[in-house]
Residue, then its C-alpha position, 0 to 999 in steps of 0.5 A: x909912903x911913895x918914893x920919888x926918884x931924883x930923876x923925877x924931881x922938878x929942878x927949880x920949882x918954887x912950888x916945891x922948893x919952899x924951904x930953899x926960897x923961904x930960908x934963903x930969903x930970910x938969910x939974904x935979908x939978914x946977911x945983906x943988911x949992910x954993905x959987905x966989903x969982901x968975900x971973907x966977910x960974906x962967908x962970916x956973915x952967912x955962917x953967923x946968921x945961919x947959926x942964929x937962925x930960929x928953928x921956927x923959920x925952918x919948921x915953918x918952911x917944912x910945914x909949908x912944903x908938906x902942904x904944897x906937896x899934898x896940893x901938887x899930888x892932889x892936882x896931879x902934877 
């Protein structure tokens, strides 16, 4: 197993941060389905939708990340 220190992580690479992009886009779609009146309502919705989020979404994002990492290593970057 190869360990890559955080100093070598690309800070905002969409190729390697698929979990963030996948999960966040699903949450964003669910949270903002109707207008939000204030910050407290936003917080409640985020917490509620996170709790209701299917593990299938997260598992899929993790599986996709593994493949992207393999591809990135294969092409040397």
